[in-house]
PyMOL CGO cylinders between C-alpha atoms (Angstrom):
from pymol import cmd
from pymol.cgo import CYLINDER

trace = [
    CYLINDER, 13.70, -14.69, -14.21, 15.13, -13.61, -17.49, 0.3, 1, 1, 1, 1, 1, 1,
    CYLINDER, 15.13, -13.61, -17.49, 12.84, -15.86, -19.58, 0.3, 1, 1, 1, 1, 1, 1,
    CYLINDER, 12.84, -15.86, -19.58, 10.67, -13.42, -21.56, 0.3, 1, 1, 1, 1, 1, 1,
    CYLINDER, 10.67, -13.42, -21.56, 8.12, -16.18, -22.22, 0.3, 1, 1, 1, 1, 1, 1,
    CYLINDER, 8.12, -16.18, -22.22, 7.03, -16.12, -18.58, 0.3, 1, 1, 1, 1, 1, 1,
    CYLINDER, 7.03, -16.12, -18.58, 4.01, -13.89, -17.96, 0.3, 1, 1, 1, 1, 1, 1,
    CYLINDER, 4.01, -13.89, -17.96, 5.02, -12.05, -14.79, 0.3, 1, 1, 1, 1, 1, 1,
    CYLINDER, 5.02, -12.05, -14.79, 1.52, -10.53, -14.55, 0.3, 1, 1, 1, 1, 1, 1,
    CYLINDER, 1.52, -10.53, -14.55, -0.37, -13.84, -14.74, 0.3, 1, 1, 1, 1, 1, 1,
    CYLINDER, -0.37, -13.84, -14.74, -2.87, -14.57, -11.99, 0.3, 1, 1, 1, 1, 1, 1,
    CYLINDER, -2.87, -14.57, -11.99, -3.24, -17.96, -10.35, 0.3, 1, 1, 1, 1, 1, 1,
    CYLINDER, -3.24, -17.96, -10.35, -6.48, -19.69, -11.23, 0.3, 1, 1, 1, 1, 1, 1,
    CYLINDER, -6.48, -19.69, -11.23, -7.46, -20.30, -7.61, 0.3, 1, 1, 1, 1, 1, 1,
    CYLINDER, -7.46, -20.30, -7.61, -6.90, -16.97, -5.81, 0.3, 1, 1, 1, 1, 1, 1,
    CYLINDER, -6.90, -16.97, -5.81, -5.95, -14.61, -8.57, 0.3, 1, 1, 1, 1, 1, 1,
    CYLINDER, -5.95, -14.61, -8.57, -2.51, -14.02, -7.02, 0.3, 1, 1, 1, 1, 1, 1,
    CYLINDER, -2.51, -14.02, -7.02, 0.23, -12.61, -9.22, 0.3, 1, 1, 1, 1, 1, 1,
    CYLINDER, 0.23, -12.61, -9.22, 3.92, -13.43, -8.76, 0.3, 1, 1, 1, 1, 1, 1,
    CYLINDER, 3.92, -13.43, -8.76, 4.43, -9.91, -7.40, 0.3, 1, 1, 1, 1, 1, 1,
    CYLINDER, 4.43, -9.91, -7.40, 1.56, -10.19, -4.93, 0.3, 1, 1, 1, 1, 1, 1,
    CYLINDER, 1.56, -10.19, -4.93, 2.88, -13.56, -3.71, 0.3, 1, 1, 1, 1, 1, 1,
    CYLINDER, 2.88, -13.56, -3.71, 6.38, -12.13, -3.19, 0.3, 1, 1, 1, 1, 1, 1,
    CYLINDER, 6.38, -12.13, -3.19, 4.89, -9.11, -1.37, 0.3, 1, 1, 1, 1, 1, 1,
    CYLINDER, 4.89, -9.11, -1.37, 2.77, -11.40, 0.85, 0.3, 1, 1, 1, 1, 1, 1,
    CYLINDER, 2.77, -11.40, 0.85, 5.85, -13.42, 1.80, 0.3, 1, 1, 1, 1, 1, 1,
    CYLINDER, 5.85, -13.42, 1.80, 7.98, -10.33, 2.41, 0.3, 1, 1, 1, 1, 1, 1,
    CYLINDER, 7.98, -10.33, 2.41, 10.44, -11.60, -0.19, 0.3, 1, 1, 1, 1, 1, 1,
    CYLINDER, 10.44, -11.60, -0.19, 12.23, -8.38, -1.06, 0.3, 1, 1, 1, 1, 1, 1,
    CYLINDER, 12.23, -8.38, -1.06, 14.77, -10.08, -3.36, 0.3, 1, 1, 1, 1, 1, 1,
    CYLINDER, 14.77, -10.08, -3.36, 12.03, -11.60, -5.54, 0.3, 1, 1, 1, 1, 1, 1,
    CYLINDER, 12.03, -11.60, -5.54, 10.14, -8.30, -5.58, 0.3, 1, 1, 1, 1, 1, 1,
    CYLINDER, 10.14, -8.30, -5.58, 13.32, -6.61, -6.86, 0.3, 1, 1, 1, 1, 1, 1,
    CYLINDER, 13.32, -6.61, -6.86, 13.73, -9.24, -9.59, 0.3, 1, 1, 1, 1, 1, 1,
    CYLINDER, 13.73, -9.24, -9.59, 10.13, -8.85, -10.68, 0.3, 1, 1, 1, 1, 1, 1,
    CYLINDER, 10.13, -8.85, -10.68, 10.32, -5.06, -10.67, 0.3, 1, 1, 1, 1, 1, 1,
    CYLINDER, 10.32, -5.06, -10.67, 13.34, -5.28, -12.98, 0.3, 1, 1, 1, 1, 1, 1,
    CYLINDER, 13.34, -5.28, -12.98, 11.12, -6.87, -15.63, 0.3, 1, 1, 1, 1, 1, 1,
    CYLINDER, 11.12, -6.87, -15.63, 10.04, -4.27, -18.16, 0.3, 1, 1, 1, 1, 1, 1,
    CYLINDER, 10.04, -4.27, -18.16, 6.59, -5.81, -18.60, 0.3, 1, 1, 1, 1, 1, 1,
    CYLINDER, 6.59, -5.81, -18.60, 5.70, -5.99, -14.89, 0.3, 1, 1, 1, 1, 1, 1,
    CYLINDER, 5.70, -5.99, -14.89, 2.44, -4.26, -13.98, 0.3, 1, 1, 1, 1, 1, 1,
    CYLINDER, 2.44, -4.26, -13.98, 2.67, -3.30, -10.33, 0.3, 1, 1, 1, 1, 1, 1,
    CYLINDER, 2.67, -3.30, -10.33, -1.00, -2.36, -10.20, 0.3, 1, 1, 1, 1, 1, 1,
    CYLINDER, -1.00, -2.36, -10.20, -2.54, -5.69, -11.17, 0.3, 1, 1, 1, 1, 1, 1,
    CYLINDER, -2.54, -5.69, -11.17, -5.00, -6.57, -8.39, 0.3, 1, 1, 1, 1, 1, 1,
    CYLINDER, -5.00, -6.57, -8.39, -5.11, -10.11, -7.09, 0.3, 1, 1, 1, 1, 1, 1,
    CYLINDER, -5.11, -10.11, -7.09, -8.62, -10.71, -8.37, 0.3, 1, 1, 1, 1, 1, 1,
    CYLINDER, -8.62, -10.71, -8.37, -10.54, -9.60, -11.41, 0.3, 1, 1, 1, 1, 1, 1,
    CYLINDER, -10.54, -9.60, -11.41, -13.88, -9.56, -9.59, 0.3, 1, 1, 1, 1, 1, 1,
    CYLINDER, -13.88, -9.56, -9.59, -13.29, -6.68, -7.16, 0.3, 1, 1, 1, 1, 1, 1,
    CYLINDER, -13.29, -6.68, -7.16, -10.95, -3.73, -6.78, 0.3, 1, 1, 1, 1, 1, 1,
    CYLINDER, -10.95, -3.73, -6.78, -8.83, -5.94, -4.60, 0.3, 1, 1, 1, 1, 1, 1,
    CYLINDER, -8.83, -5.94, -4.60, -5.32, -5.86, -3.22, 0.3, 1, 1, 1, 1, 1, 1,
    CYLINDER, -5.32, -5.86, -3.22, -2.33, -4.71, -5.24, 0.3, 1, 1, 1, 1, 1, 1,
    CYLINDER, -2.33, -4.71, -5.24, 1.24, -5.53, -4.27, 0.3, 1, 1, 1, 1, 1, 1,
    CYLINDER, 1.24, -5.53, -4.27, 1.65, -2.13, -2.58, 0.3, 1, 1, 1, 1, 1, 1,
    CYLINDER, 1.65, -2.13, -2.58, -1.48, -2.52, -0.45, 0.3, 1, 1, 1, 1, 1, 1,
    CYLINDER, -1.48, -2.52, -0.45, -0.37, -6.02, 0.55, 0.3, 1, 1, 1, 1, 1, 1,
    CYLINDER, -0.37, -6.02, 0.55, 3.12, -4.84, 1.56, 0.3, 1, 1, 1, 1, 1, 1,
    CYLINDER, 3.12, -4.84, 1.56, 1.58, -2.03, 3.62, 0.3, 1, 1, 1, 1, 1, 1,
    CYLINDER, 1.58, -2.03, 3.62, -0.93, -4.30, 5.33, 0.3, 1, 1, 1, 1, 1, 1,
    CYLINDER, -0.93, -4.30, 5.33, 1.70, -6.89, 6.19, 0.3, 1, 1, 1, 1, 1, 1,
    CYLINDER, 1.70, -6.89, 6.19, 4.19, -4.19, 7.27, 0.3, 1, 1, 1, 1, 1, 1,
    CYLINDER, 4.19, -4.19, 7.27, 7.05, -4.69, 4.84, 0.3, 1, 1, 1, 1, 1, 1,
    CYLINDER, 7.05, -4.69, 4.84, 8.54, -1.18, 4.56, 0.3, 1, 1, 1, 1, 1, 1,
    CYLINDER, 8.54, -1.18, 4.56, 11.40, -2.31, 2.31, 0.3, 1, 1, 1, 1, 1, 1,
    CYLINDER, 11.40, -2.31, 2.31, 8.96, -3.68, -0.25, 0.3, 1, 1, 1, 1, 1, 1,
    CYLINDER, 8.96, -3.68, -0.25, 6.72, -0.62, 0.08, 0.3, 1, 1, 1, 1, 1, 1,
    CYLINDER, 6.72, -0.62, 0.08, 9.74, 1.57, -0.63, 0.3, 1, 1, 1, 1, 1, 1,
    CYLINDER, 9.74, 1.57, -0.63, 10.71, -0.47, -3.71, 0.3, 1, 1, 1, 1, 1, 1,
    CYLINDER, 10.71, -0.47, -3.71, 7.18, -0.22, -5.09, 0.3, 1, 1, 1, 1, 1, 1,
    CYLINDER, 7.18, -0.22, -5.09, 6.83, 3.49, -4.34, 0.3, 1, 1, 1, 1, 1, 1,
    CYLINDER, 6.83, 3.49, -4.34, 10.09, 4.26, -6.15, 0.3, 1, 1, 1, 1, 1, 1,
    CYLINDER, 10.09, 4.26, -6.15, 8.24, 3.42, -9.35, 0.3, 1, 1, 1, 1, 1, 1,
    CYLINDER, 8.24, 3.42, -9.35, 6.20, 6.23, -10.87, 0.3, 1, 1, 1, 1, 1, 1,
    CYLINDER, 6.20, 6.23, -10.87, 3.70, 3.75, -12.29, 0.3, 1, 1, 1, 1, 1, 1,
    CYLINDER, 3.70, 3.75, -12.29, 2.72, 2.43, -8.85, 0.3, 1, 1, 1, 1, 1, 1,
    CYLINDER, 2.72, 2.43, -8.85, -0.75, 3.62, -7.91, 0.3, 1, 1, 1, 1, 1, 1,
    CYLINDER, -0.75, 3.62, -7.91, 0.06, 4.47, -4.31, 0.3, 1, 1, 1, 1, 1, 1,
    CYLINDER, 0.06, 4.47, -4.31, -3.55, 5.39, -3.59, 0.3, 1, 1, 1, 1, 1, 1,
    CYLINDER, -3.55, 5.39, -3.59, -5.23, 2.25, -4.92, 0.3, 1, 1, 1, 1, 1, 1,
    CYLINDER, -5.23, 2.25, -4.92, -8.37, 1.14, -3.11, 0.3, 1, 1, 1, 1, 1, 1,
    CYLINDER, -8.37, 1.14, -3.11, -9.32, -2.37, -2.04, 0.3, 1, 1, 1, 1, 1, 1,
    CYLINDER, -9.32, -2.37, -2.04, -12.83, -3.85, -2.01, 0.3, 1, 1, 1, 1, 1, 1,
    CYLINDER, -12.83, -3.85, -2.01, -13.81, -1.68, 1.02, 0.3, 1, 1, 1, 1, 1, 1,
    CYLINDER, -13.81, -1.68, 1.02, -12.36, 1.48, -0.50, 0.3, 1, 1, 1, 1, 1, 1,
    CYLINDER, -12.36, 1.48, -0.50, -9.38, 1.34, 1.86, 0.3, 1, 1, 1, 1, 1, 1,
    CYLINDER, -9.38, 1.34, 1.86, -6.11, 2.86, 0.64, 0.3, 1, 1, 1, 1, 1, 1,
    CYLINDER, -6.11, 2.86, 0.64, -2.58, 1.82, 1.63, 0.3, 1, 1, 1, 1, 1, 1,
    CYLINDER, -2.58, 1.82, 1.63, -2.31, 5.04, 3.69, 0.3, 1, 1, 1, 1, 1, 1,
    CYLINDER, -2.31, 5.04, 3.69, -5.42, 4.07, 5.64, 0.3, 1, 1, 1, 1, 1, 1,
    CYLINDER, -5.42, 4.07, 5.64, -3.97, 0.62, 6.31, 0.3, 1, 1, 1, 1, 1, 1,
    CYLINDER, -3.97, 0.62, 6.31, -0.64, 2.03, 7.50, 0.3, 1, 1, 1, 1, 1, 1,
    CYLINDER, -0.64, 2.03, 7.50, -2.40, 4.61, 9.69, 0.3, 1, 1, 1, 1, 1, 1,
    CYLINDER, -2.40, 4.61, 9.69, -4.66, 1.94, 11.14, 0.3, 1, 1, 1, 1, 1, 1,
    CYLINDER, -4.66, 1.94, 11.14, -1.65, -0.20, 12.01, 0.3, 1, 1, 1, 1, 1, 1,
    CYLINDER, -1.65, -0.20, 12.01, 0.25, 2.75, 13.46, 0.3, 1, 1, 1, 1, 1, 1,
    CYLINDER, 0.25, 2.75, 13.46, 3.21, 2.30, 11.16, 0.3, 1, 1, 1, 1, 1, 1,
    CYLINDER, 3.21, 2.30, 11.16, 4.87, 5.73, 11.00, 0.3, 1, 1, 1, 1, 1, 1,
    CYLINDER, 4.87, 5.73, 11.00, 7.65, 4.52, 8.68, 0.3, 1, 1, 1, 1, 1, 1,
    CYLINDER, 7.65, 4.52, 8.68, 5.21, 3.40, 5.98, 0.3, 1, 1, 1, 1, 1, 1,
    CYLINDER, 5.21, 3.40, 5.98, 2.98, 6.45, 6.51, 0.3, 1, 1, 1, 1, 1, 1,
    CYLINDER, 2.98, 6.45, 6.51, 6.03, 8.68, 5.82, 0.3, 1, 1, 1, 1, 1, 1,
    CYLINDER, 6.03, 8.68, 5.82, 6.85, 6.73, 2.65, 0.3, 1, 1, 1, 1, 1, 1,
    CYLINDER, 6.85, 6.73, 2.65, 3.29, 7.07, 1.38, 0.3, 1, 1, 1, 1, 1, 1,
    CYLINDER, 3.29, 7.07, 1.38, 2.95, 10.76, 2.28, 0.3, 1, 1, 1, 1, 1, 1,
    CYLINDER, 2.95, 10.76, 2.28, 6.09, 11.49, 0.26, 0.3, 1, 1, 1, 1, 1, 1,
    CYLINDER, 6.09, 11.49, 0.26, 4.11, 10.62, -2.87, 0.3, 1, 1, 1, 1, 1, 1,
    CYLINDER, 4.11, 10.62, -2.87, 2.10, 13.40, -4.51, 0.3, 1, 1, 1, 1, 1, 1,
    CYLINDER, 2.10, 13.40, -4.51, -0.60, 10.94, -5.62, 0.3, 1, 1, 1, 1, 1, 1,
    CYLINDER, -0.60, 10.94, -5.62, -1.61, 9.89, -2.09, 0.3, 1, 1, 1, 1, 1, 1,
    CYLINDER, -1.61, 9.89, -2.09, -4.81, 11.50, -0.80, 0.3, 1, 1, 1, 1, 1, 1,
    CYLINDER, -4.81, 11.50, -0.80, -4.42, 12.21, 2.91, 0.3, 1, 1, 1, 1, 1, 1,
    CYLINDER, -4.42, 12.21, 2.91, -8.17, 12.99, 3.06, 0.3, 1, 1, 1, 1, 1, 1,
    CYLINDER, -8.17, 12.99, 3.06, -9.37, 9.81, 1.30, 0.3, 1, 1, 1, 1, 1, 1,
    CYLINDER, -9.37, 9.81, 1.30, -12.56, 8.26, 2.68, 0.3, 1, 1, 1, 1, 1, 1,
    CYLINDER, -12.56, 8.26, 2.68, -13.31, 4.52, 2.59, 0.3, 1, 1, 1, 1, 1, 1,
    CYLINDER, -13.31, 4.52, 2.59, -16.73, 2.89, 2.11, 0.3, 1, 1, 1, 1, 1, 1,
    CYLINDER, -16.73, 2.89, 2.11, -17.41, 3.14, 5.86, 0.3, 1, 1, 1, 1, 1, 1,
    CYLINDER, -17.41, 3.14, 5.86, -16.60, 6.85, 6.05, 0.3, 1, 1, 1, 1, 1, 1,
    CYLINDER, -16.60, 6.85, 6.05, -13.18, 6.40, 7.68, 0.3, 1, 1, 1, 1, 1, 1,
    CYLINDER, -13.18, 6.40, 7.68, -10.13, 8.49, 6.80, 0.3, 1, 1, 1, 1, 1, 1,
    CYLINDER, -10.13, 8.49, 6.80, -6.48, 7.76, 7.53, 0.3, 1, 1, 1, 1, 1, 1,
    CYLINDER, -6.48, 7.76, 7.53, -6.61, 10.18, 10.48, 0.3, 1, 1, 1, 1, 1, 1,
    CYLINDER, -6.61, 10.18, 10.48, -9.86, 8.84, 11.95, 0.3, 1, 1, 1, 1, 1, 1,
    CYLINDER, -9.86, 8.84, 11.95, -8.54, 5.29, 11.63, 0.3, 1, 1, 1, 1, 1, 1,
    CYLINDER, -8.54, 5.29, 11.63, -5.32, 6.13, 13.48, 0.3, 1, 1, 1, 1, 1, 1,
    CYLINDER, -5.32, 6.13, 13.48, -7.19, 8.06, 16.18, 0.3, 1, 1, 1, 1, 1, 1,
    CYLINDER, -7.19, 8.06, 16.18, -9.66, 5.21, 16.70, 0.3, 1, 1, 1, 1, 1, 1,
    CYLINDER, -9.66, 5.21, 16.70, -6.86, 2.66, 17.11, 0.3, 1, 1, 1, 1, 1, 1,
    CYLINDER, -6.86, 2.66, 17.11, -4.95, 4.95, 19.50, 0.3, 1, 1, 1, 1, 1, 1,
    CYLINDER, -4.95, 4.95, 19.50, -8.04, 5.31, 21.68, 0.3, 1, 1, 1, 1, 1, 1,
    CYLINDER, -8.04, 5.31, 21.68, -8.46, 1.54, 21.60, 0.3, 1, 1, 1, 1, 1, 1,
    CYLINDER, -8.46, 1.54, 21.60, -5.14, 1.17, 23.38, 0.3, 1, 1, 1, 1, 1, 1,
    CYLINDER, -5.14, 1.17, 23.38, -3.10, -0.17, 20.48, 0.3, 1, 1, 1, 1, 1, 1,
    CYLINDER, -3.10, -0.17, 20.48, 0.60, -0.52, 21.27, 0.3, 1, 1, 1, 1, 1, 1,
    CYLINDER, 0.60, -0.52, 21.27, 1.79, 0.74, 17.88, 0.3, 1, 1, 1, 1, 1, 1,
    CYLINDER, 1.79, 0.74, 17.88, 3.00, 4.26, 17.12, 0.3, 1, 1, 1, 1, 1, 1,
    CYLINDER, 3.00, 4.26, 17.12, -0.35, 5.91, 16.43, 0.3, 1, 1, 1, 1, 1, 1,
    CYLINDER, -0.35, 5.91, 16.43, 0.71, 9.19, 18.07, 0.3, 1, 1, 1, 1, 1, 1,
    CYLINDER, 0.71, 9.19, 18.07, 3.50, 9.64, 15.51, 0.3, 1, 1, 1, 1, 1, 1,
    CYLINDER, 3.50, 9.64, 15.51, 1.15, 8.65, 12.69, 0.3, 1, 1, 1, 1, 1, 1,
    CYLINDER, 1.15, 8.65, 12.69, -1.43, 11.19, 13.87, 0.3, 1, 1, 1, 1, 1, 1,
    CYLINDER, -1.43, 11.19, 13.87, 1.22, 13.95, 13.96, 0.3, 1, 1, 1, 1, 1, 1,
    CYLINDER, 1.22, 13.95, 13.96, 2.37, 13.01, 10.43, 0.3, 1, 1, 1, 1, 1, 1,
    CYLINDER, 2.37, 13.01, 10.43, -1.20, 13.07, 9.14, 0.3, 1, 1, 1, 1, 1, 1,
    CYLINDER, -1.20, 13.07, 9.14, -1.96, 16.42, 10.83, 0.3, 1, 1, 1, 1, 1, 1,
    CYLINDER, -1.96, 16.42, 10.83, 1.15, 17.91, 9.18, 0.3, 1, 1, 1, 1, 1, 1,
    CYLINDER, 1.15, 17.91, 9.18, 0.16, 16.52, 5.79, 0.3, 1, 1, 1, 1, 1, 1,
    CYLINDER, 0.16, 16.52, 5.79, -3.37, 17.90, 6.14, 0.3, 1, 1, 1, 1, 1, 1,
    CYLINDER, -3.37, 17.90, 6.14, -1.99, 21.32, 7.15, 0.3, 1, 1, 1, 1, 1, 1,
    CYLINDER, -1.99, 21.32, 7.15, 0.30, 21.29, 4.09, 0.3, 1, 1, 1, 1, 1, 1,
    CYLINDER, 0.30, 21.29, 4.09, -2.65, 20.37, 1.89, 0.3, 1, 1, 1, 1, 1, 1,
    CYLINDER, -2.65, 20.37, 1.89, -4.72, 23.25, 3.32, 0.3, 1, 1, 1, 1, 1, 1,
    CYLINDER, -4.72, 23.25, 3.32, -1.90, 25.76, 2.81, 0.3, 1, 1, 1, 1, 1, 1,
    CYLINDER, -1.90, 25.76, 2.81, -1.18, 24.70, -0.78, 0.3, 1, 1, 1, 1, 1, 1,
]
cmd.load_cgo(trace, "trace")
């Protein structure tokens, strides 16, 4: 991947996928690392031009690839609070899935809004609480504790 003539931010003509979004979808951490090493990579390019769709970080969160999420969040230029077409943030997706590991990674970023609200009025906390009450087998209790702590920190600061 050292050929500078290759546009690493190009979108496919059919789905609007970028090389980074494809690697994130496949959970291919090695390819993500190679792409992130490219100076010209834009980690915030959404898959489509029509909507505020999925970025590589939101894809990695949704598909539960903590290693890829960590690689992306190490970069200061990653918009960790990007919204998809429903206004859902990566934190909301991780909370909804009950993934405490990814919630911790996201909450470590200062640009993640723990009180964000999507287009349906849901927050990360309400999403996690709803899934817990629905009997989900994931770790929603830990996620809820993490979110409560983050909200308390926000209130105090």
